[in-house]
C-alpha positions as CSV (number, residue, x, y, z in Angstrom):
1,M,-37.4,-64.8,-6.4
2,A,-38.3,-67.8,-8.5
3,N,-36.8,-67.9,-12.0
4,E,-40.0,-67.4,-13.8
5,H,-40.7,-64.3,-11.7
6,L,-37.2,-63.0,-12.2
7,S,-37.5,-63.4,-15.9
8,A,-40.9,-61.6,-15.9
9,Y,-39.4,-58.8,-13.7
10,T,-36.5,-58.3,-16.1
11,C,-38.8,-58.2,-19.1
12,Q,-41.0,-55.6,-17.4
13,Q,-38.0,-53.4,-16.6
14,V,-36.9,-53.6,-20.2
15,T,-40.3,-52.7,-21.7
16,T,-40.7,-49.9,-19.2
17,F,-37.4,-48.2,-20.0
18,F,-37.1,-49.2,-23.7
19,P,-40.4,-49.8,-25.3
20,G,-40.8,-50.9,-29.0
21,M,-40.1,-54.6,-28.8
22,E,-42.9,-57.1,-28.7
23,A,-43.2,-58.7,-25.2
24,A,-43.4,-62.2,-26.8
25,V,-40.1,-61.7,-28.6
26,L,-38.4,-60.4,-25.5
27,Q,-39.6,-63.3,-23.4
28,R,-38.6,-65.9,-26.1
29,V,-35.1,-64.6,-26.4
30,I,-34.5,-64.4,-22.6
31,G,-36.1,-67.8,-22.0
32,T,-34.0,-69.4,-24.7
33,H,-30.8,-68.4,-23.0
34,W,-32.0,-68.4,-19.4
35,D,-30.4,-71.7,-18.1
36,T,-27.0,-70.9,-19.5
37,T,-27.1,-67.4,-18.0
38,M,-28.1,-68.5,-14.5
39,A,-25.5,-71.2,-14.5
40,R,-22.8,-68.7,-15.4
41,L,-24.1,-66.2,-12.8
42,Q,-24.3,-68.7,-10.0
43,A,-20.8,-70.1,-10.7
44,C,-19.5,-66.5,-10.4
45,I,-21.5,-65.7,-7.2
46,D,-20.4,-68.9,-5.5
47,K,-16.7,-67.8,-5.9
48,V,-17.3,-64.4,-4.1
49,R,-16.4,-64.7,-0.4
50,M,-18.9,-62.1,0.8
51,W,-21.9,-63.7,-1.0
52,P,-23.6,-66.8,0.3
53,Q,-23.2,-69.7,-2.1
54,G,-26.2,-71.1,-3.9
55,Q,-28.1,-67.9,-3.7
56,F,-28.9,-64.9,-6.0
57,N,-30.3,-61.7,-4.5
58,Y,-31.9,-59.5,-7.2
59,L,-32.0,-56.7,-4.7
60,N,-28.2,-56.7,-4.3
61,S,-27.4,-54.1,-6.9
62,S,-23.9,-55.6,-7.6
63,Q,-25.3,-59.1,-8.2
64,Y,-28.1,-57.7,-10.3
65,C,-25.6,-55.7,-12.3
66,Q,-23.6,-58.9,-13.0
67,Y,-26.8,-60.8,-13.8
68,L,-27.7,-58.2,-16.5
69,Y,-24.2,-58.5,-18.0
70,F,-24.3,-62.3,-18.0
71,L,-27.7,-62.3,-19.6
72,S,-26.9,-59.8,-22.4
73,N,-23.5,-61.5,-23.0
74,T,-24.9,-65.0,-23.1
75,I,-27.6,-63.9,-25.6
76,W,-24.9,-62.3,-27.8
77,R,-22.6,-65.4,-27.6
78,E,-25.3,-67.8,-28.5
79,E,-27.7,-66.0,-30.9
80,R,-26.8,-63.3,-33.4
81,S,-30.3,-62.8,-34.9
82,E,-31.6,-59.3,-35.2
83,E,-34.2,-60.0,-32.4
84,A,-31.5,-61.3,-30.1
85,L,-29.2,-58.4,-30.6
86,G,-32.1,-56.1,-30.0
87,V,-32.7,-57.8,-26.6
88,A,-29.0,-57.7,-25.7
89,T,-28.8,-54.0,-26.5
90,R,-31.8,-53.3,-24.3
91,L,-30.3,-55.3,-21.5
92,F,-27.0,-53.4,-21.8
93,L,-28.9,-50.1,-21.7
94,L,-30.9,-51.2,-18.7
95,N,-27.7,-52.0,-16.9
96,K,-26.3,-48.6,-17.7
97,A,-29.5,-46.9,-16.6
98,L,-29.9,-48.8,-13.3
99,N,-26.3,-49.2,-12.3
100,G,-24.3,-46.5,-14.0
101,I,-22.0,-49.0,-15.7
102,D,-20.9,-48.9,-19.3
103,L,-20.4,-52.6,-20.0
104,F,-21.3,-53.6,-23.6
105,Y,-22.6,-57.1,-24.2
106,E,-19.8,-57.9,-26.6
107,I,-17.1,-57.4,-23.9
108,E,-15.8,-60.7,-22.6
109,L,-15.4,-60.4,-18.9
110,P,-14.0,-63.5,-17.1
111,E,-16.3,-66.1,-15.7
112,V,-15.4,-65.0,-12.2
113,F,-15.4,-61.3,-11.3
114,F,-16.7,-59.0,-8.6
115,I,-18.1,-55.5,-8.8
116,G,-17.9,-53.7,-5.5
117,H,-19.9,-50.6,-6.6
118,S,-20.9,-50.2,-10.2
119,V,-21.4,-46.5,-10.6
120,G,-19.0,-44.9,-13.1
121,I,-17.3,-48.1,-14.3
122,V,-16.4,-47.9,-18.0
123,L,-14.9,-51.0,-19.7
124,A,-13.6,-51.4,-23.2
125,K,-13.1,-54.5,-25.3
126,A,-9.9,-55.5,-23.6
127,T,-8.5,-58.9,-22.5
128,Y,-9.6,-59.7,-18.9
129,G,-8.1,-62.4,-16.7
130,N,-10.2,-64.4,-14.2
131,Y,-10.8,-63.1,-10.6
132,L,-11.2,-59.5,-11.6
133,V,-12.3,-56.9,-9.0
134,L,-13.8,-53.6,-10.1
135,Y,-14.8,-50.6,-7.9
136,Q,-16.6,-47.4,-8.7
137,N,-15.3,-45.0,-11.3
138,S,-12.7,-47.5,-12.5
139,T,-11.9,-47.6,-16.2
140,V,-10.3,-50.0,-18.7
141,G,-9.9,-48.2,-22.0
142,K,-8.2,-48.1,-25.4
143,N,-5.6,-45.6,-26.5
144,H,-5.4,-45.2,-30.3
145,G,-7.3,-48.4,-30.7
146,V,-5.0,-50.5,-28.5
147,A,-6.6,-52.2,-25.5
148,P,-4.9,-53.5,-22.3
149,V,-4.3,-57.1,-21.4
150,L,-5.1,-57.9,-17.8
151,G,-3.9,-61.0,-16.1
152,E,-5.6,-62.9,-13.3
153,G,-6.4,-61.4,-9.9
154,V,-6.3,-57.8,-11.0
155,I,-7.9,-55.3,-8.6
156,L,-9.0,-51.8,-9.7
157,Y,-9.8,-49.6,-6.7
158,P,-12.0,-46.5,-7.0
159,N,-11.0,-43.9,-9.6
160,S,-8.3,-46.0,-11.1
161,A,-7.7,-46.7,-14.8
162,I,-5.8,-49.0,-17.1
163,V,-5.6,-47.5,-20.6
164,G,-3.8,-48.4,-23.8
165,R,-0.9,-50.6,-24.5
166,C,-0.6,-52.2,-21.0
167,R,0.2,-55.8,-20.0
168,I,-1.0,-56.1,-16.4
169,G,0.6,-59.0,-14.6
170,D,-1.3,-61.5,-12.4
171,N,-2.2,-60.2,-8.9
172,T,-1.7,-56.6,-9.7
173,T,-3.6,-54.1,-7.5
174,V,-4.1,-50.6,-8.9
175,S,-4.6,-48.2,-6.0
176,Q,-7.2,-45.6,-5.6
177,G,-6.8,-42.7,-8.1
178,T,-4.0,-44.3,-10.0
179,G,-3.8,-44.4,-13.8
180,V,-1.8,-47.0,-15.6
181,I,-1.4,-45.7,-19.2
182,N,0.7,-47.5,-21.8
183,R,2.7,-49.2,-19.0
184,D,3.2,-52.8,-18.0
185,T,3.2,-54.2,-14.5
186,P,5.3,-57.2,-13.3
187,G,2.5,-58.9,-11.3
188,N,2.3,-59.7,-7.6
189,C,2.5,-55.9,-7.0
190,M,0.7,-52.8,-5.9
191,V,0.7,-49.8,-8.1
192,F,0.5,-46.2,-6.8
193,A,0.6,-42.8,-8.4
194,G,4.0,-41.3,-8.2
195,T,5.4,-37.9,-9.1
196,A,5.5,-36.2,-12.5
197,G,3.2,-38.9,-13.9
198,E,5.4,-41.8,-12.9
199,L,4.2,-44.9,-11.2
200,T,5.4,-46.4,-8.0
201,V,5.3,-50.2,-8.0
202,K,5.8,-52.2,-4.8
203,P,5.8,-55.9,-4.3
204,S,2.7,-57.3,-2.7
205,K,3.1,-58.8,0.8
206,R,0.2,-61.1,0.2
207,H,-2.4,-61.9,-2.5
208,L,-5.2,-59.4,-1.8
209,I,-7.4,-61.3,-4.2
210,D,-7.8,-64.0,-1.5
211,D,-10.0,-61.5,0.4
212,F,-12.5,-61.4,-2.4
213,F,-12.8,-64.9,-3.8
214,R,-13.0,-68.5,-2.8
215,L,-10.0,-69.8,-4.9
């Protein structure tokens, strides 16, 4: 889809789901930040191994989810006018409605990340390292106002969580169904749910992140 058609397609979705904003305002704000958004999106897509480089498929729901995030986040980064924030809010809500993800536009995800399946993902305003992998029903959350710090190459498999005062080392993989709450990980490891709420941490035999990204 050509850029002008994609922009019009996005505007139509926003006005259908969330009426009340003049179409000209919506088009102006999106158009102003379009080039920066698409450059960020394409740089991210090009790093993901399973996606062809130099292409964006709006019918790939994961790519479209990431596109809506980059668009809303870029608008928020570059323009704090009332109109711009109104557009960013609608794009955030559109992403939530279409893809089942709670990813507010103020959250600073890394420039390279991959969403396997977006449904049920909830992300707080935490610190995220580059080459992040997220799967369905994964959560990064605060505990008593304290947010985690994630290093590079962190993988959250389905139904996993990182919550609270955590420092997650580089190349940490959180296995399916495992919750890391107010705990640190050393990095280069895999984390599993243990007994009585404890965690089992095993050294990684290789960097799983290499399966996801062109490093």
